[in-house]
NUMI-897177 format. One record per atom (N, C-alpha, C): atom name; x, y, z; residue number from 1. Coordinates in steps of 0.1 Angstrom, whole numbers, plus 2048, in hexadecimal, padded with zeros to 3 digits. Layout:
# NUMI-897177
+----+-----+-----+-----+-----+
| at |  xx |  yy |  zz |   i |
+----+-----+-----+-----+-----+
| CA |   X |   Y |   Z | NUM |
...
+----+-----+-----+-----+-----+
END
This chain:
# NUMI-897177
+----+-----+-----+-----+-----+
| at |  xx |  yy |  zz |   i |
+----+-----+-----+-----+-----+
|  N | 7FE | 4DD | 7E2 |   1 |
| CA | 7FA | 4DC | 7ED |   1 |
|  C | 7ED | 4D6 | 7F6 |   1 |
|  N | 7EE | 4D2 | 7FA |   2 |
| CA | 7DE | 4D2 | 806 |   2 |
|  C | 7D9 | 4DA | 809 |   2 |
|  N | 7CD | 4DC | 80D |   3 |
| CA | 7C6 | 4E9 | 80D |   3 |
|  C | 7BA | 4E2 | 816 |   3 |
|  N | 7B9 | 4E8 | 820 |   4 |
| CA | 7AD | 4F0 | 82A |   4 |
|  C | 7A6 | 4F3 | 82E |   4 |
|  N | 798 | 4F7 | 82A |   5 |
| CA | 791 | 4FE | 833 |   5 |
|  C | 78C | 500 | 83E |   5 |
|  N | 793 | 50A | 84C |   6 |
| CA | 791 | 508 | 857 |   6 |
|  C | 77D | 516 | 859 |   6 |
|  N | 777 | 508 | 85B |   7 |
| CA | 76D | 516 | 863 |   7 |
|  C | 768 | 517 | 86D |   7 |
|  N | 765 | 51E | 874 |   8 |
| CA | 763 | 51F | 884 |   8 |
|  C | 763 | 52A | 88A |   8 |
|  N | 755 | 533 | 890 |   9 |
| CA | 757 | 542 | 894 |   9 |
|  C | 762 | 541 | 89A |   9 |
|  N | 76E | 537 | 8A3 |  10 |
| CA | 777 | 542 | 8B4 |  10 |
|  C | 77E | 546 | 8A7 |  10 |
|  N | 785 | 54B | 8A4 |  11 |
| CA | 790 | 553 | 89B |  11 |
|  C | 79D | 54F | 8A6 |  11 |
|  N | 79F | 54D | 8B2 |  12 |
| CA | 7A6 | 544 | 8B7 |  12 |
|  C | 7AC | 534 | 8B5 |  12 |
|  N | 79F | 530 | 8B5 |  13 |
| CA | 79C | 522 | 8AF |  13 |
|  C | 7A1 | 525 | 89F |  13 |
|  N | 79C | 528 | 898 |  14 |
| CA | 7A4 | 528 | 88D |  14 |
|  C | 7B3 | 52E | 884 |  14 |
|  N | 7B5 | 535 | 891 |  15 |
| CA | 7BF | 536 | 893 |  15 |
|  C | 7C7 | 530 | 890 |  15 |
|  N | 7CB | 526 | 8A0 |  16 |
| CA | 7D2 | 519 | 8A4 |  16 |
|  C | 7D0 | 511 | 896 |  16 |
|  N | 7C6 | 50E | 899 |  17 |
| CA | 7C4 | 500 | 887 |  17 |
|  C | 7CB | 509 | 87F |  17 |
|  N | 7CC | 50D | 87B |  18 |
| CA | 7DA | 517 | 874 |  18 |
|  C | 7E4 | 516 | 873 |  18 |
|  N | 7E9 | 51C | 87D |  19 |
| CA | 7F5 | 519 | 883 |  19 |
|  C | 7FB | 50A | 87F |  19 |
|  N | 7F5 | 503 | 881 |  20 |
| CA | 7F8 | 4F2 | 880 |  20 |
|  C | 7F9 | 4EC | 874 |  20 |
|  N | 7E9 | 4F5 | 86F |  21 |
| CA | 7ED | 4F0 | 85A |  21 |
|  C | 7F5 | 4ED | 85B |  21 |
|  N | 7FE | 501 | 858 |  22 |
| CA | 805 | 502 | 851 |  22 |
|  C | 80D | 502 | 852 |  22 |
|  N | 816 | 4F6 | 862 |  23 |
| CA | 81F | 4F2 | 862 |  23 |
|  C | 81E | 4E2 | 85C |  23 |
|  N | 811 | 4DD | 85C |  24 |
| CA | 812 | 4D0 | 854 |  24 |
|  C | 810 | 4D6 | 847 |  24 |
|  N | 81B | 4DE | 842 |  25 |
| CA | 817 | 4DF | 833 |  25 |
|  C | 80C | 4E0 | 823 |  25 |
|  N | 7FC | 4E2 | 82F |  26 |
| CA | 7F3 | 4E6 | 832 |  26 |
|  C | 7EC | 4F6 | 82B |  26 |
|  N | 7EC | 4FE | 822 |  27 |
| CA | 7E2 | 501 | 81B |  27 |
|  C | 7D6 | 50B | 81D |  27 |
|  N | 7D2 | 511 | 82A |  28 |
| CA | 7C7 | 518 | 82B |  28 |
|  C | 7BE | 51E | 825 |  28 |
|  N | 7B0 | 521 | 82C |  29 |
| CA | 7A5 | 528 | 829 |  29 |
|  C | 79E | 529 | 838 |  29 |
|  N | 79B | 536 | 83A |  30 |
| CA | 790 | 537 | 846 |  30 |
|  C | 785 | 53E | 847 |  30 |
|  N | 77C | 53D | 84A |  31 |
| CA | 771 | 53D | 846 |  31 |
|  C | 76B | 53C | 859 |  31 |
|  N | 760 | 544 | 85D |  32 |
| CA | 75B | 544 | 86A |  32 |
|  C | 748 | 544 | 867 |  32 |
|  N | 743 | 53E | 85D |  33 |
| CA | 733 | 53D | 85F |  33 |
|  C | 72F | 52F | 855 |  33 |
|  N | 725 | 52D | 859 |  34 |
| CA | 722 | 51C | 850 |  34 |
|  C | 71E | 51E | 83E |  34 |
|  N | 716 | 52E | 83F |  35 |
| CA | 71C | 539 | 833 |  35 |
|  C | 722 | 53B | 824 |  35 |
|  N | 72B | 53D | 831 |  36 |
| CA | 73E | 53E | 82B |  36 |
|  C | 742 | 530 | 826 |  36 |
|  N | 742 | 527 | 82F |  37 |
| CA | 742 | 51A | 82A |  37 |
|  C | 739 | 516 | 81B |  37 |
|  N | 730 | 519 | 81E |  38 |
| CA | 72A | 511 | 813 |  38 |
|  C | 727 | 519 | 809 |  38 |
|  N | 72E | 52C | 806 |  39 |
| CA | 733 | 52E | 7FE |  39 |
|  C | 741 | 52A | 7FA |  39 |
|  N | 747 | 52A | 802 |  40 |
| CA | 755 | 525 | 7F9 |  40 |
|  C | 75E | 51D | 7F9 |  40 |
|  N | 752 | 50F | 7F6 |  41 |
| CA | 753 | 505 | 7F3 |  41 |
|  C | 74D | 502 | 7ED |  41 |
|  N | 745 | 50F | 7E1 |  42 |
| CA | 73D | 50E | 7D4 |  42 |
|  C | 746 | 510 | 7CD |  42 |
|  N | 755 | 521 | 7D2 |  43 |
| CA | 759 | 523 | 7CA |  43 |
|  C | 76D | 517 | 7C6 |  43 |
|  N | 768 | 515 | 7D3 |  44 |
| CA | 774 | 50D | 7D3 |  44 |
|  C | 77A | 501 | 7D9 |  44 |
|  N | 784 | 4FC | 7D2 |  45 |
| CA | 789 | 4EC | 7DC |  45 |
|  C | 78D | 4EA | 7E4 |  45 |
|  N | 791 | 4E6 | 7EF |  46 |
| CA | 791 | 4E0 | 7F7 |  46 |
|  C | 792 | 4CE | 7FD |  46 |
|  N | 7A2 | 4CC | 7FF |  47 |
| CA | 7A9 | 4BC | 805 |  47 |
|  C | 7A2 | 4B7 | 812 |  47 |
|  N | 798 | 4C5 | 81A |  48 |
| CA | 792 | 4C0 | 823 |  48 |
|  C | 78E | 4CA | 82C |  48 |
|  N | 783 | 4CC | 839 |  49 |
| CA | 779 | 4DA | 83C |  49 |
|  C | 77A | 4D7 | 847 |  49 |
|  N | 781 | 4DD | 856 |  50 |
| CA | 77E | 4DE | 859 |  50 |
|  C | 777 | 4E4 | 865 |  50 |
|  N | 76F | 4DF | 86A |  51 |
| CA | 760 | 4E7 | 86C |  51 |
|  C | 75B | 4E7 | 87A |  51 |
|  N | 752 | 4F8 | 881 |  52 |
| CA | 751 | 4F4 | 88C |  52 |
|  C | 73E | 4F2 | 88C |  52 |
|  N | 740 | 4E9 | 898 |  53 |
| CA | 724 | 4EB | 890 |  53 |
|  C | 726 | 4F3 | 895 |  53 |
|  N | 728 | 4FC | 8A0 |  54 |
| CA | 71E | 507 | 8A9 |  54 |
|  C | 724 | 514 | 8A4 |  54 |
|  N | 721 | 513 | 893 |  55 |
| CA | 727 | 523 | 88E |  55 |
|  C | 71A | 52E | 88E |  55 |
|  N | 71C | 537 | 884 |  56 |
| CA | 711 | 540 | 883 |  56 |
|  C | 70C | 53B | 876 |  56 |
|  N | 6FF | 54A | 870 |  57 |
| CA | 6F7 | 544 | 868 |  57 |
|  C | 6F0 | 53A | 868 |  57 |
|  N | 6FB | 52D | 85E |  58 |
| CA | 6F3 | 51C | 861 |  58 |
|  C | 703 | 51E | 869 |  58 |
|  N | 6F9 | 50F | 873 |  59 |
| CA | 704 | 503 | 878 |  59 |
|  C | 70E | 4FB | 869 |  59 |
|  N | 714 | 4F4 | 86F |  60 |
| CA | 71E | 4F1 | 875 |  60 |
|  C | 712 | 4DF | 864 |  60 |
|  N | 70D | 4DF | 870 |  61 |
| CA | 708 | 4CB | 869 |  61 |
|  C | 702 | 4D0 | 85B |  61 |
|  N | 6FC | 4E1 | 85E |  62 |
| CA | 6F0 | 4E3 | 851 |  62 |
|  C | 6FE | 4E4 | 843 |  62 |
|  N | 707 | 4ED | 844 |  63 |
| CA | 714 | 4EF | 83C |  63 |
|  C | 718 | 4E0 | 83B |  63 |
|  N | 71A | 4D7 | 842 |  64 |
| CA | 71A | 4D0 | 83A |  64 |
|  C | 713 | 4C4 | 833 |  64 |
|  N | 70A | 4C9 | 830 |  65 |
| CA | 6F8 | 4C3 | 82E |  65 |
|  C | 6FC | 4C6 | 821 |  65 |
|  N | 6FB | 4D3 | 823 |  66 |
| CA | 6FF | 4DE | 816 |  66 |
|  C | 708 | 4D8 | 80A |  66 |
|  N | 716 | 4D5 | 810 |  67 |
| CA | 724 | 4D3 | 805 |  67 |
|  C | 724 | 4C4 | 803 |  67 |
|  N | 71B | 4C1 | 809 |  68 |
| CA | 71C | 4AC | 806 |  68 |
|  C | 71A | 4AE | 7FA |  68 |
|  N | 709 | 4B9 | 7F7 |  69 |
| CA | 701 | 4BC | 7E8 |  69 |
|  C | 709 | 4B9 | 7DC |  69 |
|  N | 716 | 4BD | 7DF |  70 |
| CA | 718 | 4C2 | 7D3 |  70 |
|  C | 728 | 4BC | 7D4 |  70 |
|  N | 72F | 4BB | 7DC |  71 |
| CA | 73D | 4B8 | 7DE |  71 |
|  C | 73D | 4AC | 7E8 |  71 |
|  N | 74E | 4A1 | 7E5 |  72 |
| CA | 74F | 4A0 | 7F0 |  72 |
|  C | 75B | 49E | 7FA |  72 |
|  N | 75C | 4AA | 7FB |  73 |
| CA | 76C | 4B1 | 808 |  73 |
|  C | 765 | 4A7 | 814 |  73 |
|  N | 773 | 49C | 81B |  74 |
| CA | 770 | 498 | 828 |  74 |
|  C | 772 | 4A8 | 83A |  74 |
|  N | 766 | 4A4 | 83A |  75 |
| CA | 763 | 4AF | 844 |  75 |
|  C | 765 | 4A5 | 853 |  75 |
|  N | 76B | 4B4 | 85A |  76 |
| CA | 773 | 4B1 | 86C |  76 |
|  C | 765 | 4B9 | 86F |  76 |
|  N | 762 | 4B6 | 876 |  77 |
| CA | 75E | 4BB | 883 |  77 |
|  C | 764 | 4C1 | 892 |  77 |
|  N | 763 | 4C9 | 891 |  78 |
| CA | 76B | 4C9 | 89A |  78 |
|  C | 765 | 4D1 | 8A7 |  78 |
|  N | 762 | 4D4 | 8B2 |  79 |
| CA | 753 | 4D8 | 8B4 |  79 |
|  C | 755 | 4D7 | 8C5 |  79 |
|  N | 752 | 4E0 | 8D0 |  80 |
| CA | 74B | 4DA | 8DF |  80 |
|  C | 73E | 4D3 | 8DF |  80 |
|  N | 736 | 4D3 | 8D5 |  81 |
| CA | 729 | 4C4 | 8D7 |  81 |
|  C | 72E | 4B7 | 8D2 |  81 |
|  N | 730 | 4B2 | 8E2 |  82 |
| CA | 736 | 4A6 | 8E0 |  82 |
|  C | 72F | 49B | 8E7 |  82 |
|  N | 71F | 49B | 8E4 |  83 |
| CA | 71C | 491 | 8E7 |  83 |
|  C | 719 | 487 | 8DE |  83 |
|  N | 710 | 477 | 8E4 |  84 |
| CA | 713 | 46C | 8DB |  84 |
|  C | 70F | 474 | 8CD |  84 |
|  N | 700 | 47A | 8D4 |  85 |
| CA | 6F9 | 47C | 8C8 |  85 |
|  C | 6F8 | 486 | 8BE |  85 |
|  N | 6FF | 48E | 8C3 |  86 |
| CA | 708 | 49B | 8B5 |  86 |
|  C | 711 | 48F | 8B1 |  86 |
|  N | 71B | 487 | 8B5 |  87 |
| CA | 726 | 485 | 8B1 |  87 |
|  C | 71C | 478 | 8A4 |  87 |
|  N | 716 | 477 | 8AB |  88 |
| CA | 70A | 46A | 89C |  88 |
|  C | 702 | 474 | 891 |  88 |
|  N | 703 | 483 | 897 |  89 |
| CA | 6FB | 482 | 88A |  89 |
|  C | 703 | 493 | 885 |  89 |
|  N | 70A | 48B | 885 |  90 |
| CA | 719 | 494 | 87D |  90 |
|  C | 71C | 48B | 873 |  90 |
|  N | 71A | 482 | 878 |  91 |
| CA | 724 | 472 | 86F |  91 |
|  C | 713 | 478 | 864 |  91 |
|  N | 70D | 473 | 865 |  92 |
| CA | 701 | 46F | 861 |  92 |
|  C | 6FC | 47B | 855 |  92 |
|  N | 6FE | 488 | 858 |  93 |
| CA | 704 | 494 | 852 |  93 |
|  C | 710 | 493 | 84C |  93 |
|  N | 718 | 488 | 844 |  94 |
| CA | 721 | 488 | 842 |  94 |
|  C | 72E | 48E | 848 |  94 |
|  N | 731 | 48F | 855 |  95 |
| CA | 73B | 48F | 859 |  95 |
|  C | 746 | 487 | 854 |  95 |
|  N | 753 | 484 | 84F |  96 |
| CA | 75F | 474 | 84E |  96 |
|  C | 762 | 475 | 85D |  96 |
|  N | 768 | 488 | 86B |  97 |
| CA | 76E | 47E | 878 |  97 |
|  C | 761 | 48C | 877 |  97 |
|  N | 76A | 488 | 88A |  98 |
| CA | 75E | 493 | 898 |  98 |
|  C | 767 | 494 | 89E |  98 |
|  N | 76E | 49C | 8A1 |  99 |
| CA | 772 | 4A3 | 8AF |  99 |
|  C | 769 | 4AB | 8B4 |  99 |
|  N | 772 | 4A7 | 8C9 | 100 |
| CA | 76D | 4B8 | 8CE | 100 |
|  C | 773 | 4B9 | 8D6 | 100 |
|  N | 772 | 4C8 | 8D8 | 101 |
| CA | 776 | 4CF | 8DE | 101 |
|  C | 77B | 4D0 | 8ED | 101 |
|  N | 780 | 4D5 | 8EF | 102 |
| CA | 792 | 4D5 | 8F2 | 102 |
|  C | 796 | 4CB | 8EB | 102 |
|  N | 79F | 4CB | 8E2 | 103 |
| CA | 7A9 | 4C2 | 8DB | 103 |
|  C | 7B8 | 4C7 | 8DC | 103 |
|  N | 7BF | 4BC | 8D1 | 104 |
| CA | 7C5 | 4C0 | 8D3 | 104 |
|  C | 7CA | 4C0 | 8C2 | 104 |
|  N | 7D6 | 4CC | 8BF | 105 |
| CA | 7D2 | 4D1 | 8B4 | 105 |
|  C | 7DE | 4C1 | 8A9 | 105 |
|  N | 7E9 | 4C0 | 8B2 | 106 |
| CA | 7EC | 4B1 | 8AB | 106 |
|  C | 7E5 | 4A8 | 8A8 | 106 |
|  N | 7DC | 4A1 | 8B1 | 107 |
| CA | 7D2 | 49D | 8AF | 107 |
|  C | 7CA | 49E | 8A5 | 107 |
|  N | 7C9 | 4A6 | 8A3 | 108 |
| CA | 7B9 | 4B2 | 895 | 108 |
|  C | 7C5 | 4B0 | 889 | 108 |
|  N | 7CD | 4B3 | 887 | 109 |
| CA | 7D7 | 4B2 | 87D | 109 |
|  C | 7DB | 4A2 | 87B | 109 |
|  N | 7DD | 4A0 | 883 | 110 |
| CA | 7DE | 48E | 87B | 110 |
|  C | 7CD | 485 | 873 | 110 |
|  N | 7C8 | 48B | 87E | 111 |
| CA | 7B6 | 489 | 875 | 111 |
|  C | 7B6 | 48D | 864 | 111 |
|  N | 7B8 | 49B | 869 | 112 |
| CA | 7B2 | 4A0 | 859 | 112 |
|  C | 7BD | 49B | 852 | 112 |
|  N | 7CF | 493 | 853 | 113 |
| CA | 7D4 | 48B | 846 | 113 |
|  C | 7D0 | 483 | 84C | 113 |
|  N | 7C3 | 478 | 852 | 114 |
| CA | 7C1 | 471 | 852 | 114 |
|  C | 7B0 | 470 | 846 | 114 |
|  N | 7AF | 47B | 844 | 115 |
| CA | 7A2 | 47A | 83B | 115 |
|  C | 7A1 | 47E | 830 | 115 |
|  N | 7B7 | 484 | 82D | 116 |
| CA | 7B9 | 490 | 820 | 116 |
|  C | 7C2 | 480 | 814 | 116 |
|  N | 7C1 | 477 | 821 | 117 |
| CA | 7D0 | 46C | 819 | 117 |
|  C | 7C4 | 468 | 80D | 117 |
+----+-----+-----+-----+-----+
END
């Protein structure tokens, strides 16, 4: 069963993503700040990470850069930061995809599938 790491400091968003991911046959794990993302990725493997940019402790950009040092897990940023600069910077630090909030959970799952295929 493919496994998604959901990293978002908003519990409602994380729960929504989890519900849709479970319906699509994914196993999920959730964390709520950038440091937790880095720590869990050191211990476990995931098929994709769906990560917010604006999180406490360490932001998603920094977490992505740190993860990329040791693992090649697809990263899909899901964030309210939607400027062209933010998107380009996200890809520069290693994102495989970038989706802005508000978002369609169905589109998010389609993108997740596309990045784990």
